[in-house]
VOGU-3710 file (C-alpha; in Angstrom, 3 decimals, decimal comma):
1> mkelascsap> -0,106/-0,061/-0,100  2,952/1,935/0,768  4,091/2,052/-2,853  0,600/2,426/-4,338  0,351/5,359/-2,252  3,553/7,094/-3,319  2,409/6,293/-7,030  -0,519/8,495/-6,336  1,632/11,573/-5,309  3,005/13,928/-8,029
11> tpaysdqqir> 6,090/12,417/-9,774  8,373/14,201/-11,541  9,574/14,160/-14,848  11,202/11,113/-15,906  14,301/10,101/-17,718  14,425/8,942/-21,199  16,528/6,272/-19,624  14,816/4,716/-17,655  11,691/4,539/-15,235  11,490/4,866/-11,681
21> pdiarflrrq> 12,072/1,955/-9,579  8,625/2,843/-7,282  6,834/2,750/-10,677  8,595/-0,545/-12,156  7,135/-2,035/-8,678  3,886/-1,166/-9,291  3,946/-2,528/-12,594  5,193/-5,651/-11,787  2,614/-6,142/-9,198  -0,501/-5,081/-11,272
31> vcsqgarlaf> 1,039/-7,567/-14,363  1,788/-10,494/-11,720  -1,560/-10,062/-9,827  -4,063/-9,231/-13,041  -2,483/-10,087/-16,331  0,428/-12,148/-15,819  -0,863/-15,093/-18,401  -2,194/-12,556/-20,798  1,534/-10,588/-20,764  3,270/-13,918/-21,030
41> haahrapaap> 0,628/-15,472/-24,371  1,176/-11,959/-25,568  5,195/-12,100/-25,224  5,523/-15,736/-26,967  2,959/-14,829/-30,085  4,538/-15,278/-33,359  6,725/-12,324/-33,882  5,296/-9,729/-36,172  6,589/-7,871/-39,256  7,849/-4,687/-38,606
51> anvpfvdkva> 4,757/-1,747/-38,574  4,129/1,669/-38,749  2,216/2,412/-35,469  2,516/5,357/-33,423  5,404/4,618/-30,552  3,430/3,750/-27,022  4,480/6,650/-24,766  6,881/4,878/-21,624  4,805/3,849/-18,634  1,171/5,052/-19,840
61> igndygdndy> 1,270/1,916/-22,277  -1,649/2,083/-24,450  -3,676/4,930/-23,226  -4,399/5,536/-27,184  -5,144/2,378/-28,947  -8,512/1,338/-27,526  -7,898/-0,507/-24,237  -9,439/-3,844/-23,468  -10,816/-4,564/-20,038  -9,545/-8,452/-18,984
71> ggnsqadhgl> -10,500/-7,464/-15,318  -10,451/-10,241/-13,157  -8,031/-11,765/-10,400  -6,870/-14,869/-12,193  -3,772/-16,073/-10,588  -0,530/-17,158/-11,967  2,176/-19,298/-11,524  5,904/-18,297/-10,171  6,915/-18,990/-13,859  4,512/-17,112/-15,221
81> dqkavahvdn> 5,244/-14,311/-12,954  9,112/-14,289/-13,917  8,464/-14,209/-17,949  5,821/-11,592/-17,458  8,025/-9,056/-15,289  10,832/-9,825/-17,883  8,611/-9,086/-20,609  7,753/-5,541/-18,972  11,844/-5,119/-18,374  12,749/-5,783/-22,047
91> lasaqadqar> 10,341/-3,473/-23,084  11,449/-0,309/-21,061  14,854/-1,686/-22,543  13,528/-1,614/-26,382  12,081/1,742/-25,587  15,237/3,459/-24,166  16,858/1,896/-27,568  14,665/3,926/-29,440  14,656/6,990/-27,579  16,782/8,712/-29,722
101> erkvfscrwk> 15,347/8,231/-33,115  11,357/9,048/-31,782  13,175/12,189/-30,390  11,457/13,898/-32,815  8,094/13,405/-32,166  8,132/14,695/-28,229  7,106/18,212/-29,357  3,163/18,517/-31,097  4,433/21,254/-33,551  6,697/18,819/-34,825
111> kelnlvsllf> 4,597/16,922/-35,334  2,392/19,197/-36,678  5,174/21,174/-39,164  5,380/17,315/-40,241  2,334/16,898/-41,338  2,147/20,399/-43,372  5,247/20,033/-44,975  3,586/16,800/-46,527  0,029/18,334/-47,174  2,012/20,786/-48,975
121> magligamkt> 3,844/18,596/-51,043  0,079/16,762/-51,750  -1,541/19,839/-52,546  0,855/20,499/-55,445  0,406/17,374/-56,798  -3,197/17,437/-56,890  -2,776/20,547/-59,208  0,059/19,034/-61,229  -2,929/15,936/-61,524  -5,042/17,785/-63,503
131> alvavnevva> -3,389/20,752/-65,057  -4,161/20,208/-68,470  -8,039/18,976/-68,237  -9,043/22,434/-68,677  -6,631/22,985/-72,073  -6,340/19,445/-73,822  -7,783/20,985/-76,676  -5,696/23,947/-77,296  -2,894/21,170/-76,217  -3,614/19,248/-79,171
141> lrysvsyvwa> -3,869/21,841/-81,546  -0,171/23,371/-80,421  1,398/19,962/-81,158  -0,467/19,154/-83,592  -1,733/15,871/-82,555  -5,115/13,732/-82,159  -6,983/14,493/-78,990  -6,033/10,871/-77,448  -2,420/11,812/-77,662  -3,246/14,965/-76,019
151> valtaaplma> -5,117/13,545/-72,918  -2,046/10,758/-73,122  -0,283/13,572/-70,597  -2,589/13,327/-68,090  -3,013/9,053/-68,240  0,615/8,847/-68,755  1,771/10,431/-65,061  -0,869/8,526/-63,385  -0,237/5,070/-64,487  3,588/5,790/-64,009
161> sactgflssv> 2,438/6,895/-60,643  1,430/3,399/-59,914  4,722/1,613/-60,700  6,216/3,866/-58,524  3,593/3,590/-56,010  4,314/-0,114/-55,561  8,289/0,314/-55,046  7,668/3,237/-52,593  5,809/0,751/-50,720  8,187/-1,400/-51,136
171> maklvgkrpv> 11,424/0,469/-50,761  10,060/2,393/-47,417  10,382/-0,593/-45,559  13,857/-1,507/-46,336  15,195/2,277/-46,029  12,572/4,512/-44,237  9,853/6,686/-46,093  11,864/9,460/-45,375  14,453/9,208/-48,409  11,361/7,850/-50,482
181> ylassalifa> 9,946/11,343/-49,941  12,809/13,204/-50,525  13,699/11,384/-53,933  10,153/11,714/-55,366  9,850/15,126/-54,690  13,425/15,765/-56,695  11,807/13,990/-59,550  8,822/15,998/-59,397  10,604/19,618/-58,881  12,824/18,275/-61,883
191> gclwnttadg> 9,768/16,935/-64,473  7,392/20,287/-63,108  10,768/22,533/-64,147  11,011/20,641/-67,427  7,622/21,151/-68,396  8,031/25,030/-68,335  10,345/24,844/-71,117  8,080/22,346/-73,244  6,042/24,370/-74,629  7,144/23,605/-78,420
201> sygscmgari> 7,750/19,757/-78,288  5,160/17,038/-77,479  7,833/14,537/-76,755  9,523/16,793/-74,207  6,228/17,527/-72,691  5,677/13,918/-72,016  9,145/13,067/-70,737  8,232/16,006/-68,157  4,958/14,530/-67,133  5,885/10,600/-66,850
211> mqglgwgafd> 8,504/12,227/-64,664  6,012/13,927/-62,312  4,194/10,799/-62,287  6,982/9,118/-61,274  7,396/11,185/-58,168  3,530/11,226/-57,076  3,391/7,482/-56,471  5,177/7,969/-53,015  2,797/10,417/-51,653  -0,218/8,535/-52,883
221> tllmetiqdt> 0,803/5,515/-51,587  2,786/6,487/-48,058  1,765/10,084/-47,361  -1,761/8,237/-45,010  1,348/5,734/-43,420  3,088/8,613/-41,926  0,003/10,060/-40,520  -0,637/6,678/-38,749  2,777/6,678/-37,959  2,917/10,105/-36,565
231> fyehernirv> -0,373/10,547/-34,306  -2,591/8,321/-32,388  -5,879/6,820/-33,137  -7,851/9,686/-31,401  -5,820/12,349/-33,410  -5,857/10,658/-36,848  -9,906/11,643/-37,734  -9,056/15,272/-38,323  -5,828/15,114/-40,046  -7,047/12,584/-42,344
241> tlynilsitt> -10,168/14,483/-43,128  -7,861/17,839/-43,645  -5,747/15,879/-46,274  -8,743/14,467/-47,988  -10,159/18,123/-48,440  -6,353/19,548/-49,545  -6,145/16,269/-52,012  -9,921/17,206/-53,190  -9,236/20,721/-53,747  -5,980/21,312/-55,434
251> twasplvggv> -7,218/18,595/-57,754  -10,307/19,675/-58,816  -10,565/23,245/-58,004  -7,187/23,822/-59,625  -8,134/23,484/-62,831  -10,415/27,142/-62,496  -7,450/28,883/-61,912  -5,033/27,271/-64,508  -7,915/27,630/-67,054  -7,703/31,217/-66,387
261> vshrigsfva> -4,228/31,602/-66,296  -3,687/29,496/-69,438  -6,306/31,356/-71,544  -5,169/34,841/-70,016  -1,203/34,066/-70,615  -1,936/32,533/-73,652  0,323/29,678/-72,772  -0,433/26,500/-70,806  3,181/26,063/-69,809  2,503/29,018/-67,442
271> qyriisalfa> 0,703/26,783/-64,499  4,128/24,685/-64,529  6,099/28,052/-63,736  3,708/29,123/-61,012  4,227/25,801/-59,247  7,651/25,690/-60,075  7,907/28,650/-57,882  5,996/27,186/-55,058  8,618/24,358/-54,813  11,103/26,980/-53,038
281> vaipllalaa> 9,108/26,812/-50,061  8,076/22,843/-50,427  11,144/21,239/-50,673  12,880/22,991/-47,697  9,933/22,645/-45,908  10,080/18,584/-46,713  13,779/18,308/-46,086  13,751/19,816/-42,632  10,439/19,242/-41,641  9,805/15,571/-42,498
291> petafdrska> 11,582/13,310/-40,537  11,930/9,397/-40,313  8,528/7,656/-39,212  8,825/3,937/-40,521  10,886/2,904/-37,083  10,253/-0,491/-35,543  7,690/-0,314/-33,157  5,865/-3,954/-33,271  7,546/-5,002/-29,469  6,558/-1,889/-28,124
301> aiattpvlsf> 2,549/-2,511/-29,684  2,469/-6,454/-28,784  3,170/-5,398/-25,251  0,478/-2,817/-24,531  -1,967/-5,552/-24,491  -1,062/-6,723/-20,711  -0,377/-3,622/-19,391  -3,576/-1,239/-20,294  -5,961/-3,617/-18,077  -5,810/-1,524/-15,335
311> afpwvprqah> -5,881/2,318/-14,855  -3,063/4,463/-12,941  -3,720/6,358/-10,511  -0,817/8,753/-11,311  -0,695/11,287/-14,271  3,493/11,327/-15,161  4,411/14,829/-16,513  5,124/15,329/-20,261  8,671/16,915/-20,774  7,798/20,576/-22,131
321> relsrgsvvd> 10,653/21,791/-24,797  10,398/25,184/-25,586  10,577/26,533/-29,230  14,794/28,236/-29,067  17,010/29,402/-31,512  18,974/26,243/-30,147  16,541/23,637/-30,329  15,720/24,931/-33,895  19,424/24,090/-34,691  19,464/20,954/-32,742
331> yvremrpwsy> 16,539/19,889/-34,516  18,285/20,539/-38,143  21,441/19,257/-37,036  19,616/16,071/-36,375  17,660/15,781/-39,811  19,010/13,219/-41,837  18,276/11,981/-45,171  18,652/8,408/-44,050  18,244/7,295/-41,007  16,285/4,192/-40,902
341> agdrsistsi> 17,369/0,454/-41,975  14,864/-2,211/-41,801  14,969/-5,833/-42,277  16,131/-6,494/-45,641  14,393/-10,104/-46,325  12,618/-11,736/-49,122  9,640/-11,862/-45,714  10,048/-7,980/-45,249  10,301/-7,211/-49,524  7,137/-9,326/-50,237
351> qapralaapt> 5,048/-7,774/-47,365  3,437/-5,029/-49,970  3,095/-7,244/-53,039  1,253/-10,142/-51,169  -1,359/-7,338/-50,113  -2,463/-8,158/-53,633  -3,583/-11,504/-53,122  -5,707/-10,640/-50,171  -9,475/-10,946/-51,358  -10,289/-7,721/-49,394
361> ttlvfivtal> -8,069/-5,832/-51,511  -9,748/-7,039/-54,783  -13,321/-6,560/-53,161  -12,822/-2,647/-52,148  -10,612/-1,671/-55,338  -13,794/-3,193/-57,293  -16,335/-1,378/-55,185  -14,019/2,180/-55,243  -12,330/1,883/-58,276  -15,646/2,189/-61,501
371> phcalwglva> -16,823/5,461/-60,111  -13,154/7,250/-59,532  -12,299/6,044/-63,167  -15,135/7,203/-64,821  -14,814/11,064/-63,017  -11,581/10,566/-64,359  -12,660/9,895/-67,838  -15,035/12,387/-68,110  -13,376/15,588/-66,897  -10,656/14,067/-69,227
381> slslllspsp> -12,882/14,462/-72,392  -15,114/17,687/-71,233  -12,399/20,104/-73,463  -13,388/17,453/-76,483  -17,045/18,069/-75,942  -17,089/21,839/-75,169  -14,437/23,208/-76,764  -15,077/22,658/-80,348  -18,092/24,584/-82,192  -20,739/25,050/-81,757
391> inlppsilgt> -19,847/25,323/-78,006  -16,665/26,875/-78,394  -16,323/27,381/-74,297  -12,659/28,771/-73,755  -10,576/27,098/-71,295  -11,215/29,575/-68,060  -15,085/28,441/-68,664  -14,112/25,111/-68,930  -12,626/24,722/-65,698  -15,497/25,939/-63,581
401> lltgpwvlav> -17,633/23,036/-64,427  -15,118/21,545/-61,688  -16,645/23,543/-59,402  -19,397/21,012/-58,744  -17,091/17,515/-58,300  -14,990/20,075/-56,052  -17,528/21,224/-53,599  -19,898/18,144/-53,245  -16,991/15,932/-52,715  -15,769/18,680/-49,878
411> llvvgigfyr> -19,427/18,472/-48,095  -19,240/14,874/-48,010  -15,847/14,059/-46,828  -16,570/17,117/-44,495  -19,738/14,959/-42,941  -18,398/11,940/-42,702  -15,210/13,570/-41,220  -18,096/14,989/-38,196  -19,618/11,707/-37,904  -16,687/9,800/-37,449
421> sahhkftrrv> -15,391/12,493/-34,867  -18,820/12,106/-33,165  -19,461/8,145/-33,394  -16,000/6,834/-33,456  -16,909/3,369/-35,464  -17,513/2,544/-38,906  -19,596/-0,749/-37,893  -20,592/-3,603/-40,564  -23,806/-1,678/-40,807  -22,464/1,548/-40,999
431> ssltvacgal> -20,154/0,707/-43,543  -22,594/-1,100/-46,087  -25,207/1,684/-46,198  -22,386/4,205/-46,756  -21,249/1,782/-49,915  -24,930/1,597/-51,187  -25,127/5,430/-50,831  -21,763/6,404/-52,727  -23,503/3,954/-55,434  -26,845/4,922/-55,849
441> laligllsfg> -25,065/8,741/-56,239  -22,369/7,288/-58,368  -25,246/6,148/-60,526  -27,146/9,144/-61,000  -24,028/11,414/-61,894  -23,459/8,312/-64,603  -26,730/8,551/-65,713  -27,551/11,899/-65,797  -24,436/13,653/-67,359  -24,432/10,444/-70,502
451> ldvgsfmgwp> -28,112/10,724/-71,094  -28,546/14,243/-70,527  -24,930/15,425/-72,810  -26,014/12,459/-75,126  -29,323/13,850/-76,123  -27,472/16,768/-77,460  -25,257/15,202/-79,681  -25,121/14,310/-83,596  -23,009/13,126/-86,205  -23,582/14,367/-90,232
461> aspsngedra> -24,092/11,571/-92,782  -20,971/11,683/-94,366  -18,445/14,412/-92,243  -16,045/15,731/-94,064  -11,916/16,029/-92,649  -11,512/18,151/-89,924  -15,279/18,663/-88,944  -15,761/15,523/-86,927  -15,015/17,752/-83,973  -17,507/20,176/-84,685
471> alftpeasre> -20,065/17,507/-85,564  -20,267/16,189/-81,974  -23,345/18,823/-80,977  -26,227/19,793/-83,002  -26,338/23,997/-83,418  -28,941/24,132/-80,956  -26,782/22,903/-78,147  -24,806/25,555/-77,274  -28,280/27,532/-76,481  -29,721/24,823/-74,515
481> lnlpvlslql> -26,946/23,095/-72,564  -27,048/23,868/-69,087  -23,466/24,525/-68,019  -24,696/24,129/-64,131  -26,523/20,918/-64,525  -23,048/19,587/-65,934  -21,706/20,501/-63,103  -23,890/19,412/-60,558  -24,077/15,992/-62,686  -20,314/16,002/-62,376
491> gllaagaytl> -20,261/16,704/-58,804  -22,856/13,642/-57,999  -20,128/11,494/-59,452  -17,572/12,698/-57,623  -19,751/12,777/-53,967  -20,254/8,817/-54,787  -16,633/8,471/-55,911  -15,406/9,483/-52,254  -18,202/8,148/-50,226  -17,041/4,946/-51,674
501> eatarpllar> -13,742/5,873/-51,137  -14,622/7,190/-46,916  -15,059/2,729/-46,693  -12,248/2,263/-47,885  -9,747/1,833/-44,909  -12,237/0,935/-42,545  -13,086/-2,239/-44,690  -9,622/-3,379/-44,028  -8,963/-2,354/-40,737  -12,184/-4,772/-40,280
511> sasftassma> -10,131/-7,576/-42,306  -6,871/-7,245/-40,309  -8,135/-6,495/-36,933  -9,659/-10,176/-36,435  -6,178/-11,994/-38,412  -3,537/-9,985/-37,032  -1,752/-11,396/-33,801  -0,831/-7,691/-32,861  -1,496/-3,985/-33,478  1,655/-3,517/-35,447
521> aaqrsigdmh> 0,875/-6,694/-37,858  -2,735/-5,247/-38,441  -1,750/-1,693/-39,015  1,020/-3,075/-41,133  -1,735/-4,649/-43,625  -3,990/-2,092/-43,590  -1,056/0,476/-44,910  -0,114/-2,485/-47,663  -3,847/-2,975/-48,877  -4,525/0,593/-48,675
531> swvvilrnlf> -1,597/1,196/-50,888  -2,634/-1,242/-53,444  -6,065/0,081/-53,125  -4,707/3,317/-54,538  -1,974/2,170/-56,867  -4,563/0,043/-58,971  -7,126/3,103/-59,333  -4,375/5,094/-60,429  -3,243/2,540/-63,173  -7,014/2,113/-64,037
541> agafvlavph> -7,973/5,780/-64,079  -4,900/6,392/-66,886  -6,537/3,887/-68,669  -10,110/5,684/-68,611  -8,460/9,077/-69,474  -7,137/7,636/-72,478  -10,577/5,641/-73,019  -13,292/7,515/-72,718  -12,415/9,853/-75,156  -12,494/7,728/-78,059
551> vvskagglka> -15,296/5,985/-76,830  -17,550/9,626/-76,797  -16,347/10,553/-79,767  -18,219/7,826/-81,313  -21,883/7,801/-82,329  -23,746/7,010/-79,561  -20,748/6,124/-77,308  -21,401/8,723/-74,252  -24,863/7,720/-73,484  -23,883/3,685/-74,028
561> lmiglgtaqv> -20,713/4,359/-71,773  -22,416/5,642/-68,891  -25,525/3,056/-68,915  -23,209/0,564/-68,964  -20,647/1,832/-65,759  -23,584/2,698/-64,249  -24,982/-0,973/-64,549  -22,020/-2,645/-63,658  -21,632/-0,700/-60,287  -25,306/-1,615/-59,206
571> viatlalllw> -24,123/-5,611/-59,940  -20,728/-4,897/-58,095  -21,999/-3,051/-55,139  -24,329/-5,590/-54,562  -22,486/-8,119/-54,958  -20,106/-7,227/-52,604  -22,420/-6,049/-49,963  -23,603/-9,700/-49,916  -20,398/-11,451/-49,956  -19,538/-8,777/-46,497
581> rfcekaiwrl> -23,137/-9,826/-45,607  -22,619/-13,814/-45,734  -19,343/-14,739/-46,285  -16,758/-12,136/-43,880  -15,174/-14,365/-41,851  -13,894/-16,660/-45,180  -12,601/-13,789/-46,661  -10,698/-12,669/-43,492  -9,385/-15,766/-43,180  -8,800/-16,018/-47,004
591> dgkamglvnl> -6,862/-12,193/-46,252  -4,738/-13,816/-43,183  -3,590/-16,591/-45,209  -2,581/-14,463/-48,632  -1,270/-11,987/-45,857  1,133/-14,281/-44,309  -0,600/-13,430/-40,190  -0,648/-15,457/-37,584  -3,142/-17,200/-35,497  -5,839/-17,353/-37,909
601> rmphpeesff> -7,109/-20,389/-35,806  -7,759/-18,676/-32,335  -11,143/-17,197/-31,430  -11,626/-13,217/-31,891  -14,358/-11,181/-30,383  -17,279/-10,145/-32,043  -16,154/-6,350/-32,084  -12,633/-4,813/-32,496  -11,289/-1,706/-31,422  -9,870/-1,303/-35,054
611> dtd> -13,628/-0,806/-35,869  -12,403/3,207/-34,995  -10,024/3,457/-37,185
//
């Protein structure tokens, strides 16, 4: 009782190298009396692969990981007690060894600055992705190429980003995320500078765009994992929502500005001059404010379970570091380009590729990809449909058609973010309703756009050379076509796409939480599966950007394509919901086998704390 009373008294800030003796004795007593057997089983599980989870603060272990109340007063034999105590001592030693590595995250401002640096870079990438969608017709005329070759300047970097996204996911486990980010940002900057001088050569412009795409992949696949590394579970929702809002805004709102700039200056490469100037802030910010986050925290994550089954009567005082010139100089001095070395084994190298074989990865991709890819294809076709005669829309007006996708998608993301902040759970019922609503919104957007625009399209019996583009619409279309309605229809499609995308990580988390042996292994699996969803979505989005304009230019092609895509989306969503309703446990079992997770035959609870992720 004397020791217990002493723990409730105010305690001085403890060192990063050791735990106070009285606290250590308190931990040992609690573990031996309440959780020794659980600690023994957790300590002797099959070792989990290195995972990217936030490092657990010493002593106050597990406060942010969804505490499980094991309770009870089960007695353990002396052997189990000794192993449980040794397990706690090993945890303290492991945390002391990594104290230097995680020193960068001891201050809140460093974590937030890390996020700001990555979000700034993600914003520039979003603007580059859609930089040419409002000027595709101008690009085709400038380079004297067909419209399909013009949209290839948007499709090729998307496909290239899919390839480098896979490589980045593998390399991040071997050398860490920081060197991957730095190398990717250098490629993007070089490609953007190259693009500013590519006004007169199509080949030069294509090379510059592909170089940019090679750098996009790392940020597309790793940024969500970095947020997962840096912030605790209760802190992630607002950061993920902020990232989604920024990504949507820069991707779909930048053509509003880009179209005006290109039209006023008379050159579509003017956008790249503006973006290149912003790299003067982005590159130093990324180099100085984005530390390594891919450290091995699997041991700490596994050890959280037996310790967090009780509440501490004391609250340790955190060390506060004031922002000063000396602290900033020390911080910059410690920032190294490469500070991580992972386990360079075959099992580590194939962790990311194995996620592709998981059935849940395929299901989530199929459910979420079609509206997303259709949106990219239709946006890439706007210049083909509306720039030629008789409509003759300039790039400055074409860009405003993306107001609908921008506004409605942001509203949906904000609404889902508010829901998750209030309820902290994305259950199976909520996920199913969200999938159904997203599919319905996408269906409405596809059919309304296809039938509305298709009703104004017409082709002469014998089109002459040079008049095939002008013949896509009847002369009355320029007066009867309602541009705000078209923007709203595209907005409904975008809202459906991002509603479905919001279900991706919760669905992946439900699978990983019931098959993984630890928090570390589960979060690593979630990151790998989500990376593959993004990779495949970028690859197919590039394919749709190439294919949709070709189909739209044919007689009746737009209407037939939209009806076909709408029907396919309904069938896919229905089949996926039925599979998750009746075969969910079987799918999870296959996921565990494909991902190489352990303890598949152990009983798991019906509810999991991963539902909040």
